[in-house]
C-alpha positions, 0 to 999 in steps of 0.5 A, spaced: 283 229 186 288 234 186 295 232 189 294 238 194 287 235 197 291 229 197 293 230 204 287 231 208 284 225 205 291 221 207 290 223 214 283 222 214 286 215 211 290 214 216 285 214 222 279 212 219 280 208 212 273 205 212 269 213 212 275 216 209 274 212 203 266 212 203 266 219 204 271 220 198 266 217 194 260 220 196 265 226 194 267 225 189 263 219 185 264 211 184 271 212 180 276 217 183 284 218 180 289 221 186 294 224 185 300 223 191 303 230 193 310 228 191 307 227 183 311 230 178 309 230 170 315 227 169 314 221 174 307 221 176 304 217 182 297 215 182 293 211 186 285 210 184 279 208 188 273 204 185 266 203 188 262 201 182 260 194 180 261 194 173 269 197 175 270 192 180 268 186 175 273 189 170 279 188 176 277 182 179 275 178 172 282 180 169 287 176 174 293 177 169 293 184 169 290 186 176 295 182 182 293 182 189 297 187 194 299 184 200 295 188 205 299 186 211 305 189 211 310 183 209 316 184 213 324 183 210 325 178 204 327 171 207 323 172 214 318 167 216 313 174 216 314 174 210 313 167 208 307 166 212 304 171 207 304 167 201 296 165 202 291 164 196 290 171 194 298 171 192 298 165 188 297 166 180 296 161 174 297 154 174 299 154 182 293 157 184 288 153 179 292 147 183 291 148 189 284 151 188 282 145 185 286 141 191 281 144 196 275 144 192 273 137 194 272 138 202 269 145 201 263 143 196 256 142 198 257 134 197 261 134 203 259 140 206 252 138 207 254 131 211 257 135 216 250 138 218 249 135 224 256 135 228 256 143 226 250 143 230 252 139 235 258 143 236 255 149 236 249 146 241 255 145 245 258 151 245 252 155 246 251 151 253 257 153 255 254 161 255 252 164 261 245 165 263 243 173 265 250 175 266 254 179 261 259 175 257 263 179 251 260 176 244 266 177 240 269 172 244 264 167 245 263 168 237 271 167 235 271 160 241 265 157 236 268 159 230 275 156 231 271 149 234 266 149 228 273 150 223 278 145 227 273 140 228 270 140 221 276 142 216 282 141 220 282 134 222 278 136 230 286 137 233 285 142 238 291 141 241 295 143 235 290 148 232 288 153 238 294 156 239 296 156 232 289 160 231 291 165 237 297 167 233 294 167 226 289 172 230 294 176 231 297 176 224 290 179 222 289 183 227 296 186 225 295 186 217 294 193 213 298 198 208 302 201 213 304 198 219 303 199 226 304 197 232 301 191 232 304 189 226 311 189 229 309 185 235 307 179 230 313 181 226 317 178 232 312 172 233 312 169 226 317 164 227 313 161 233 308 161 228 311 158 222 315 153 226 307 151 230 304 150 223 310 145 220 311 142 226 303 140 225 304 139 218 309 133 219 304 130 224 300 129 218 305 127 213 302 120 211 296 121 215 291 122 209 284 125 211 280 128 205 277 132 210 282 136 213 285 142 209 292 140 212 293 133 211 291 135 204 296 141 203 302 136 205 300 129 202 300 132 195 305 135 191 305 143 188 303 144 180 310 142 179 310 135 182 314 137 188 313 137 195 310 143 198 314 149 200 315 152 206 312 159 205 306 155 201 304 151 208 305 156 212 302 161 207 296 157 205 294 155 213 295 161 215 291 164 210 286 158 210 285 157 216 285 164 218 279 165 213 275 159 215 273 162 223 275 170 222 270 172 217 265 167 220 266 170 227 266 177 225 259 176 221 256 172 226 257 178 232 255 183 227 249 179 225 247 178 233 248 186 234 243 188 228 238 183 231 237 186 237 237 192 235 230 191 230 226 186 235 221 186 229 226 183 225 229 179 231 221 175 233 220 174 226 226 170 224 226 167 231 219 164 229 221 162 222 226 157 226 222 155 231 217 153 226 223 149 222 226 146 228 220 144 234 226 143 238 231 139 234 237 140 232 238 146 227 241 141 222 241 144 214 236 140 212 231 143 217 233 150 217 237 150 209 232 153 206 229 158 211 228 164 207 228 170 213 234 167 215 238 166 209 236 174 208 239 176 215 245 173 214 246 176 207 243 184 209 248 183 216 254 182 211 252 187 206 252 192 211 259 189 214 263 186 209 268 180 211 273 185 208 271 192 206 277 195 203 281 191 198 287 192 194 289 191 187 295 193 182 296 193 175 302 188 172 302 192 165 299 198 163 292 198 161 285 202 161 279 202 166 273 207 166 277 210 160 283 212 164 290 209 162 293 205 167 301 204 168 304 199 170 304 198 178 299 204 179 294 201 185 286 201 185 283 201 192 276 197 191 270 199 196 267 193 198 262 197 203 260 203 198 259 199 193 254 194 198 251 201 199 248 203 191 242 206 192 240 204 185 240 196 187 239 197 195 234 203 197 236 206 204 242 203 203 245 204 210 239 201 214 239 194 215 232 191 211 232 183 211 226 183 207 229 186 201 232 179 199 226 177 197 226 182 191 233 181 189 238 177 187 245 181 186 251 178 182 257 177 186 260 184 183 254 188 186 255 185 193 262 184 194 262 179 200 266 173 198 270 177 192 268 174 185 271 172 178 277 167 179 279 168 186 272 168 189 272 165 196 272 157 196 269 157 202 262 160 201 258 153 202 262 152 208 262 159 211 254 160 210 252 153 213 257 155 219 253 162 220 247 159 218 246 153 223 250 158 229 245 163 229 239 158 228 242 154 234 243 161 238 236 164 237 233 157 238 236 157 245 237 163 248 234 170 248 239 175 246 240 182 248 246 187 249 248 189 255 247 196 257 254 198 258 255 195 251 259 200 247 261 198 240 266 200 235 270 197 229 277 195 227 278 195 220 285 191 217 284 186 212 277 184 215 272 189 218 271 187 226 267 189 231 271 192 237 270 195 244 265 193 250 259 188 246 257 184 252 250 181 250 246 178 256 243 171 254 235 170 257 232 163 258 227 163 252 221 166 254 223 171 259 223 177 257 229 181 254 230 188 255 232 192 249 237 198 249 240 202 243 247 201 241 252 206 243 258 206 239 263 209 233 260 202 230 254 207 229 258 211 223 256 205 219 249 203 220 243 207 221 239 205 227 231 205 228 229 208 234 228 204 241 221 204 245 
């Protein structure tokens, strides 16, 4: 893509980054070189865009050459906003391996599976607070449920300390993007308070060892060199892990429910599968863990609305990518959303078809939802179990419909979040449910069937 054509793309990207990247790949292919307008032959300034599973594999499999670019527009050096951005994605080498191993035990299947009854109880308690017959905000309800699950099961059930911090981390996530905006500068002013709250919480955990509490594990163990964890490690890792534990799940749960309201046949089939497995009992994993349609529904929703739809990497040294020489410090923008819409693997790629998962098994590089390679998300098992239990609990207790007034948009920052008026109406099981066609800007990202 020539440097003058780049101006149009940059303007589109500033206004609508997700669709700008997707449209560029539709027009120019899965591997694009962009010359900035100020680029010269003597001092080339370029960035690359990829939407190809093979190129994605190349980049994510080489964490020495390709470094994660911090998307949250860090504040000045020495400021709390800079330290709070020091999450797992910025760790490299021995430090990354050390903390990945340190946090692995509470996030692996042997530790996660026994959490199932408590997850089901928390989810049921949350659903019981939702009004019946009256519109209410789906995103707020999903956020609250996800926070209670993450705090209750991974952060010592310490809601008094954790809830205010979770709200600050949520604002940090909303503020995060390549080009800082008003939300970023607002968060900058709050960053020091967020760091102080995390450090005070950490002090309460010192000496109180809990093998299932991520913060307790962090503060009661040394770093890879045998030293106490630094302020940047504590603040950055807590902000990253805590945020990842609930933010991606709350968004995925909301998107899945939105899609199901627009596909009543898929909703009916899934409800029948869940009812057959539960028979009125709690949605524990021994009852729902192997339900094929439940698994496929969640996978398909996350394919269409990946938690992290755009990723950035920067070359730490000169290299080659797809036959193209890449200079040190040149960046690559990876469109997970477009990779997830490869028509050769996912026919009718913009549509919601959970049944496709009965015959496909894509690799993590063909399905970039949880990352891949050495930095693949360590919380996959926890996140999927949380999603399955939450969704099964909701659908086993209530019928769900969008409010006629709903207008759904989306926000692309680090994560892909539904925004706008996303009111839903819950009905008692067995009551008739009205199905309304969803409206709003999110329809740019998905092809919905006509509802009769």
